[in-house]
Structure formats: C-alpha cells, structure tokens
C-alpha positions as CSV (number, residue, x, y, z in Angstrom):
1,X,-10.6,16.8,-9.2
2,X,-7.9,19.4,-8.4
3,X,-5.1,19.7,-10.9
4,X,-1.9,17.9,-9.7
5,X,1.4,19.6,-9.6
6,X,3.2,19.3,-12.9
7,X,0.0,19.1,-15.1
8,X,-2.0,21.6,-17.0
9,X,-5.1,19.5,-17.6
10,X,-6.9,16.6,-16.0
11,X,-6.7,13.1,-17.6
12,X,-8.8,12.6,-20.7
13,X,-9.6,9.6,-22.7
14,X,-7.6,9.3,-25.9
15,X,-9.0,5.9,-27.1
16,X,-11.6,3.6,-25.6
17,X,-9.6,0.6,-26.9
18,X,-11.0,-2.0,-24.5
19,X,-7.6,-3.6,-24.5
20,X,-6.9,-6.6,-22.4
21,X,-3.5,-5.3,-21.3
22,X,-1.9,-2.2,-22.7
23,X,2.0,-2.2,-22.8
24,X,5.0,-0.4,-24.3
25,X,3.5,2.9,-25.4
26,X,6.1,4.7,-27.6
27,X,5.8,8.0,-29.4
28,X,6.8,7.8,-33.0
29,X,7.6,11.4,-34.0
30,X,8.2,10.5,-37.6
31,X,4.7,9.2,-38.0
32,X,3.1,11.4,-35.4
33,X,1.6,8.3,-33.8
34,X,1.5,6.4,-30.5
35,X,2.7,2.8,-30.9
36,X,1.5,0.4,-28.3
37,X,0.6,-3.3,-27.9
38,X,-2.2,-5.3,-26.3
39,X,-0.1,-8.1,-24.8
40,X,-2.6,-11.0,-24.4
41,X,-4.1,-11.1,-27.9
42,X,-0.8,-10.1,-29.5
43,X,-2.0,-6.9,-31.3
44,X,0.3,-4.0,-32.3
45,X,-1.5,-0.6,-32.5
46,X,-0.6,2.7,-34.1
47,X,-2.8,5.4,-32.8
48,X,-2.9,9.0,-34.1
49,X,-2.0,11.8,-31.7
50,X,-5.7,12.8,-31.4
51,X,-7.0,9.3,-31.1
52,X,-9.2,9.4,-34.2
53,X,-7.2,6.7,-36.1
54,X,-6.0,3.3,-34.8
55,X,-4.3,0.8,-37.1
56,X,-3.6,-2.7,-35.9
57,X,-1.4,-5.6,-36.8
58,X,-1.8,-9.2,-35.5
59,X,1.4,-10.8,-34.2
60,X,2.0,-14.1,-32.4
61,X,0.6,-13.8,-28.9
62,X,1.6,-12.8,-26.4
63,X,3.3,-9.6,-27.6
64,X,5.0,-8.5,-24.4
65,X,6.9,-5.3,-25.4
66,X,8.7,-3.6,-28.2
67,X,10.9,-0.6,-29.1
68,X,11.9,1.2,-32.2
69,X,15.0,0.4,-34.2
70,X,17.6,2.8,-35.5
71,X,17.0,3.2,-39.2
72,X,13.4,1.9,-39.0
73,X,11.5,-1.1,-37.7
74,X,10.9,-2.5,-34.3
75,X,12.4,-5.0,-31.9
76,X,9.9,-7.1,-30.0
77,X,9.6,-9.6,-27.1
78,X,7.0,-12.2,-27.7
79,X,6.3,-15.0,-25.2
80,X,9.8,-16.6,-25.3
81,X,11.3,-15.0,-28.5
82,X,13.0,-11.8,-29.5
83,X,12.2,-10.7,-33.0
84,X,12.5,-7.8,-35.3
85,X,9.8,-6.4,-37.7
86,X,9.2,-3.5,-39.9
87,X,7.4,-0.4,-38.6
88,X,4.0,-2.0,-38.9
89,X,4.9,-5.3,-37.4
90,X,5.4,-7.2,-40.6
91,X,8.5,-9.0,-42.0
92,X,9.1,-10.8,-38.7
93,X,12.6,-12.1,-38.2
94,X,13.7,-14.1,-35.1
95,X,16.8,-13.0,-33.2
96,X,16.7,-15.5,-30.3
97,X,14.5,-18.2,-28.8
98,X,14.9,-18.0,-25.0
99,X,12.9,-20.8,-23.4
100,X,11.7,-20.1,-19.8
101,X,11.9,-22.4,-16.8
102,X,8.2,-23.4,-17.3
103,X,5.2,-22.6,-19.5
104,X,3.8,-20.1,-16.9
105,X,6.6,-17.6,-17.6
106,X,6.5,-15.0,-20.4
107,X,8.5,-11.9,-21.3
108,X,7.1,-8.6,-20.1
109,X,8.5,-5.1,-20.1
110,X,11.4,-4.1,-22.5
111,X,13.1,-0.9,-23.3
112,X,16.3,0.3,-25.1
113,X,19.2,1.8,-23.1
114,X,21.3,4.8,-24.3
115,X,23.9,2.4,-25.8
116,X,21.4,0.9,-28.3
117,X,20.7,-2.4,-26.4
118,X,17.2,-3.8,-25.8
119,X,16.7,-4.9,-22.1
120,X,13.8,-7.1,-21.4
121,X,12.6,-9.1,-18.4
122,X,10.1,-11.9,-17.7
123,X,7.3,-12.6,-15.2
124,X,5.5,-15.7,-13.8
125,X,1.9,-15.3,-14.8
126,X,0.8,-18.3,-12.7
127,X,1.6,-17.6,-9.1
128,X,3.9,-14.5,-9.1
129,X,6.9,-16.7,-8.0
130,X,10.3,-15.0,-8.4
131,X,11.1,-16.9,-11.6
132,X,11.6,-14.0,-14.0
133,X,14.9,-13.3,-15.7
134,X,16.4,-10.1,-17.2
135,X,18.2,-10.2,-20.6
136,X,20.2,-7.7,-22.7
137,X,20.1,-7.9,-26.5
138,X,23.0,-5.9,-27.7
139,X,23.1,-3.7,-30.8
140,X,24.9,-6.6,-32.5
141,X,21.9,-8.9,-31.5
142,X,24.1,-10.9,-29.0
143,X,22.0,-12.0,-26.0
144,X,23.2,-11.9,-22.4
145,X,21.4,-13.1,-19.3
146,X,21.8,-10.5,-16.6
147,X,19.9,-11.3,-13.5
148,X,17.0,-13.5,-12.1
149,X,14.6,-13.5,-9.2
150,X,11.9,-11.2,-10.5
151,X,8.1,-11.7,-9.9
152,X,7.0,-9.1,-12.6
153,X,9.8,-7.3,-14.3
154,X,8.5,-3.8,-15.3
155,X,9.2,0.0,-15.7
156,X,12.6,0.5,-17.1
157,X,14.5,3.9,-17.3
158,X,18.0,5.3,-17.6
159,X,19.7,8.6,-17.0
160,X,21.1,10.3,-20.2
161,X,24.6,8.9,-19.9
162,X,23.4,5.4,-19.3
163,X,25.3,5.0,-16.0
164,X,22.2,4.7,-13.8
165,X,19.3,2.4,-14.4
166,X,15.9,2.2,-12.7
167,X,13.6,-0.8,-13.0
168,X,10.5,-2.1,-11.3
169,X,9.4,-5.4,-9.8
170,X,5.7,-5.0,-9.5
171,X,5.2,-8.1,-7.3
172,X,7.4,-6.7,-4.6
173,X,6.0,-3.1,-5.0
174,X,9.5,-1.6,-5.5
175,X,11.4,0.5,-8.0
176,X,15.1,-0.4,-7.9
177,X,18.1,1.7,-8.9
178,X,21.3,0.2,-10.2
179,X,24.6,1.1,-11.8
180,X,24.7,0.3,-15.5
181,X,27.2,0.3,-18.4
182,X,27.6,-0.1,-22.1
183,X,27.8,-3.9,-21.9
184,X,25.0,-4.3,-19.5
185,X,27.2,-3.9,-16.4
186,X,24.5,-4.3,-13.7
187,X,25.7,-3.6,-10.2
188,X,24.8,-1.9,-6.9
189,X,21.1,-2.8,-7.1
190,X,19.3,-1.0,-4.3
191,X,15.6,0.0,-3.6
192,X,14.8,3.5,-5.0
193,X,11.2,3.7,-3.7
194,X,8.6,1.3,-2.5
195,X,4.8,1.1,-2.0
196,X,2.2,0.4,-4.6
197,X,2.3,-2.1,-7.5
198,X,4.5,0.0,-9.8
199,X,4.1,-0.9,-13.4
200,X,5.2,1.5,-16.2
201,X,7.8,4.2,-15.5
202,X,9.1,7.2,-17.5
203,X,11.4,10.1,-16.7
204,X,10.9,13.7,-17.9
205,X,13.4,16.3,-19.0
206,X,13.9,17.4,-15.4
207,X,14.9,13.9,-14.3
208,X,11.6,13.4,-12.4
209,X,9.6,10.2,-12.7
210,X,6.0,9.3,-13.6
211,X,4.9,5.9,-12.5
212,X,1.7,3.9,-13.2
213,X,0.3,2.1,-10.1
214,X,-1.5,-1.1,-11.1
215,X,-4.6,-1.7,-9.1
216,X,-5.0,1.8,-7.7
217,X,-5.9,3.8,-10.8
218,X,-3.1,6.3,-9.9
219,X,0.0,7.8,-11.5
220,X,2.6,9.0,-9.1
221,X,4.9,11.9,-9.8
222,X,8.2,11.4,-8.1
223,X,11.2,13.7,-7.7
224,X,14.8,12.6,-8.5
225,X,15.2,11.0,-5.1
226,X,12.0,8.9,-5.5
227,X,10.0,11.1,-3.1
228,X,6.3,11.7,-3.9
229,X,5.4,15.0,-5.5
230,X,1.8,14.3,-6.3
231,X,-0.8,11.7,-7.5
232,X,-3.1,11.8,-10.5
233,X,-6.3,9.7,-10.4
234,X,-7.6,7.9,-13.5
235,X,-11.0,6.3,-14.2
236,X,-9.4,2.8,-14.6
237,X,-7.9,0.9,-11.7
238,X,-5.3,-1.2,-13.6
239,X,-2.8,1.3,-15.0
240,X,0.1,-0.2,-17.0
241,X,2.4,1.3,-19.6
242,X,3.3,5.0,-19.5
243,X,5.2,7.3,-21.8
244,X,5.7,11.0,-22.7
245,X,5.4,12.2,-26.3
246,X,3.0,13.9,-28.5
247,X,3.6,16.7,-31.1
248,X,5.4,18.9,-28.5
249,X,6.7,16.1,-26.3
250,X,4.6,17.2,-23.3
251,X,1.8,14.7,-23.4
252,X,1.8,11.9,-20.8
253,X,0.1,8.8,-22.2
254,X,-1.1,6.2,-19.7
255,X,-2.4,2.7,-20.7
256,X,-4.7,0.5,-18.7
257,X,-6.0,-3.1,-18.6
258,X,-9.2,-5.0,-18.1
259,X,-7.7,-8.4,-17.5
260,X,-9.2,-10.4,-14.6
261,X,-11.9,-7.8,-14.0
262,X,-15.4,-9.1,-13.2
263,X,-18.5,-7.8,-14.9
264,X,-19.3,-5.7,-11.8
265,X,-15.8,-4.2,-11.8
266,X,-16.1,-3.3,-15.5
267,X,-19.5,-1.7,-14.9
268,X,-17.9,0.5,-12.3
269,X,-14.8,1.3,-14.5
270,X,-16.0,0.9,-18.1
271,X,-13.0,2.8,-19.6
272,X,-10.6,0.1,-18.4
273,X,-8.4,-1.0,-21.2
274,X,-8.3,2.5,-22.6
275,X,-5.6,5.0,-23.3
276,X,-5.5,8.3,-21.4
277,X,-3.5,11.5,-21.7
278,X,-2.5,14.3,-19.4
279,X,-0.9,17.5,-20.6
280,X,2.3,18.3,-18.6
281,X,4.1,21.5,-17.9
282,X,7.4,20.0,-19.1
283,X,8.7,17.9,-21.9
284,X,9.7,14.3,-22.0
285,X,12.9,12.7,-23.3
286,X,13.2,11.0,-26.7
287,X,13.1,7.2,-26.5
288,X,16.4,5.4,-27.0
289,X,16.6,3.3,-30.2
290,X,17.8,-0.3,-30.7
291,X,21.0,-0.7,-32.8
C-alpha cells in the first residue's frame, strides 16, 4: 500500500483487543497511556504507548464515552447517566440521570470543548431513527439540552478559540459545522462534508481533519474546508474512535469494532476490534479537559 499524504508509516496493529466497539480514545500524557473504552461491555482500558500493557476496569454498561477532568479523574457518559470517576474508573459519582425517549436510545460520543464543558450526544440503536439528543454539561456540572434529531451523534471537534464546532451524524453520512460559544451557544448549523459513515473525528495542529469511516475500513484526511486530501486503508472495516497523541503527539490512533460481524466477516478481517496506529508528519492538539 502506498503511503498516504501526511503519514510516515503504514497502519500497524497496536493491540489486538477484540473489542466489541472501541470509543473515546484519549492520550494521557501524564501516564503515557492511551485511555479508551469498549462501549458494549462497559470496560475502560488504559493501554501503554507501545501496546504491551493493557489495564482494564469494569463499569456499568454501556460505557459510551469519557474525557479527562482538570485536576484528575474522568467524566463519563453511561447509557443514560453522566458520572465522574477517578483516573482508573473507580469512585463513581453521578452528576445527572437523563432518561431517553425509549429504551433503544443510549448516549454515544462525548468530548470537552475549550471552555471546560462536556458535550455528549445520543443515538437510537434499534432502527437509526432521529431520536438522539445533544447535551452540554458545564464546568459547574449544570446540564443543558441543546438540540435533537440525531440518528448517531459522533465525531466532535472545535477550533482553538471555541467559536466553531464540528460534529458528525453517522446515520446521515455528514459532518456538520456550527457556531459555538462559552455557554453552548449552538447556531448556524450547516453541512461541512458528506459521504461515508463518518464516526470519530480529530483535528491536527494545522487545522486539518482525520475521520474514521465506519463500514469502509478507511480514515479520510480532510483539509480545513472539508475537501479530501487522502485516504488510509485499515485491515478492519468498522472504524470508530480516533485521536492523535503518543509521546511526541504525532501518533494517530484508530479504534475499530467487531459488533454485528458474522463468522465469515471476522475470518476475513480478524483484527476487527483492535487498535491501530499511524505515524504522522505533524502533531496533534492537546485534548480539552472538563472543569
């Protein structure tokens, strides 16, 4: 496979995790570890930068997403609850219980904005109906309902001053761009780019985007206007969460899933549910913290 623009090596397997559904990869520079979760069984993982160590903590399933808190610990979205924990997923404390419209809806992707808020959205896992809502949990732990109508809320990013936000609705194969503000002032929502079931999304130091396409086994590299620069192929079709980190902040980490795959499909793609890395020719941006 030819090297795509913006990379220095081809994808390599970091961890053959055989996860059901990888989500929320975050680089913890303090511990020099990747933190990520397997949504369906509710397992939090801490994986060393070289993939040789993987520590796990069981939490109430599903564990949809999480981010780091300022001063230590994590904020998490479970099925219909927002909680905080310590760095290893212990000492669980509930911030809010947010019942969904029906039992087929659960929280999905969540990330922190530059103002210290945790933004999280939901998805309908039964029939991909547009039942998902977006919420903002402020640094003061106040909860605000922002917007509805999502099939599968995914892939959040912001620019550095927090005035522009990007988010994905996987079910409608679109990344959206919107105005944003310190209090979750969501406005001027317009399509940014379409095509492919966009899942995870991350921006690099140049303001360009890297997006995981679920079902195609491809990560797309997009410029600041959402135009395609290149595509990177992976040996797993269902790509999910994506992040940039590592000791020098230039490692692209890509998660995958093996949910709903038949035995024949798993035989053709046995590394599904694994974590993969690609070394980039640029650095990523530090993740924003909650609080």
